[in-house]
C-alpha positions as CSV (number, residue, x, y, z in Angstrom):
1,M,0.0,-0.2,0.5
2,S,1.4,4.0,-1.5
3,I,1.7,6.6,1.8
4,R,-0.6,8.8,-0.8
5,L,-2.7,6.1,-0.3
6,I,-2.4,5.9,3.6
7,L,-2.5,9.6,4.1
8,A,-5.7,10.5,1.2
9,I,-8.0,7.3,3.4
10,P,-8.1,9.1,7.1
11,L,-8.4,13.2,4.7
12,L,-11.2,11.6,2.5
13,L,-12.9,10.3,5.8
14,A,-12.4,13.3,8.0
15,S,-14.0,14.7,4.4
16,T,-16.4,13.1,4.8
17,W,-17.3,13.4,8.5
18,F,-17.2,17.4,8.7
19,G,-18.6,18.3,5.2
20,G,-15.1,18.2,2.6
21,M,-13.5,21.1,5.1
22,V,-11.0,19.5,5.7
23,L,-9.4,19.0,1.7
24,A,-9.4,22.8,2.6
25,A,-6.4,22.3,4.5
26,S,-4.4,20.3,3.0
27,T,-1.2,21.4,2.0
28,R,-1.8,21.2,-1.7
29,G,-1.9,25.3,-2.9
30,T,-0.7,26.3,-0.4
31,C,2.6,28.8,0.0
32,P,6.0,28.5,1.6
33,S,6.1,32.4,1.3
34,A,3.9,34.7,2.1
35,S,0.1,35.0,0.2
36,M,-1.1,37.9,-0.2
37,N,-4.9,38.6,-2.2
38,A,-4.8,39.5,-4.9
39,T,-6.6,41.3,-8.0
40,Q,-6.3,42.5,-11.9
41,Y,-6.8,45.5,-12.1
42,S,-7.0,48.8,-14.4
43,S,-5.4,52.6,-13.8
44,S,-5.7,55.4,-15.4
45,A,-3.1,57.4,-17.4
46,R,0.6,57.7,-15.0
47,T,1.3,55.4,-11.5
48,A,1.8,57.2,-8.2
49,S,5.6,56.6,-9.2
50,G,4.6,58.9,-12.1
51,Q,5.1,55.8,-14.9
52,P,2.4,56.0,-17.7
53,F,0.1,53.2,-16.5
54,R,1.1,50.5,-18.9
55,P,-1.4,46.8,-18.6
56,D,0.9,45.6,-20.7
57,R,3.9,45.2,-18.3
58,L,4.2,43.0,-15.3
59,T,4.2,45.3,-12.8
60,A,2.0,45.5,-9.6
61,A,0.4,48.1,-7.2
62,H,1.5,47.7,-3.0
63,K,0.2,49.5,-0.6
64,K,4.3,49.4,1.7
65,L,6.1,48.4,-0.8
66,P,9.1,50.7,-2.5
67,F,8.4,51.2,-6.0
68,G,10.4,49.9,-7.7
69,T,10.8,46.6,-5.7
70,R,10.4,43.1,-7.7
71,V,8.3,40.5,-6.7
72,K,7.7,36.5,-7.7
73,V,4.6,36.1,-7.6
74,T,3.4,32.6,-8.3
75,N,-0.3,31.3,-8.4
76,P,-0.8,28.3,-6.2
77,R,-3.7,26.2,-8.2
78,T,-1.3,26.8,-11.6
79,G,1.9,26.5,-10.1
80,A,2.6,29.8,-12.9
81,S,4.7,32.5,-11.4
82,T,6.1,35.7,-12.8
83,I,8.3,38.7,-11.4
84,V,7.0,42.6,-10.9
85,I,8.1,45.7,-10.2
86,I,6.4,47.6,-7.6
87,N,5.7,51.1,-9.2
88,D,1.9,52.0,-8.1
89,R,0.0,51.9,-4.6
90,G,-2.9,50.6,-3.8
91,P,-4.9,48.4,-3.8
92,F,-7.4,50.4,-1.7
93,T,-10.2,47.4,-1.2
94,R,-10.2,45.2,2.2
95,G,-8.5,42.5,2.3
96,R,-6.6,43.5,-0.6
97,D,-2.9,43.7,-0.5
98,I,-2.0,43.7,-4.3
99,D,-2.9,44.5,-7.4
100,L,-1.6,43.4,-10.9
101,S,-1.6,44.0,-14.7
102,L,-3.1,42.3,-16.9
103,A,-0.5,41.1,-18.0
104,A,0.7,40.2,-15.1
105,A,-3.0,38.8,-13.7
106,R,-2.8,36.4,-16.7
107,A,0.9,35.5,-16.5
108,I,-0.1,33.5,-13.7
109,G,-3.8,31.8,-15.2
110,L,-5.6,34.7,-12.4
111,K,-8.9,35.7,-13.3
112,S,-10.7,37.9,-11.0
113,V,-9.8,37.7,-7.5
114,G,-7.7,35.1,-5.5
115,K,-5.0,34.5,-3.5
116,V,-1.2,34.3,-4.4
117,C,2.8,34.1,-2.9
118,A,4.6,36.4,-2.4
119,E,8.7,36.5,-2.5
120,I,9.9,39.4,-2.6
121,L,13.0,39.6,-4.5
């Protein structure tokens, strides 16, 4: 009997008992470093750093990280990752940590709002 099967059986039994909530706590989709709530955004003509907003560039907005900071963002569901450069301020919606440009969101397969793994480089 494989170790995966040995580990899967108790999870399935617990999942049945707790209505599936245990599977959400499994190791699939976890972040080895920090996680952030992300969204795709569009900005006005200029970013807070003074650069023109370019949705086709791998950029992001963050409230506190300095402009020019490189952050590796990974979609834990797909494993796709990209490196973005902070060049704007935001997000200004409660519960959100980072706003990704259209190109960055597409690069990792983020459709709207979701959790991403973030690593400051």
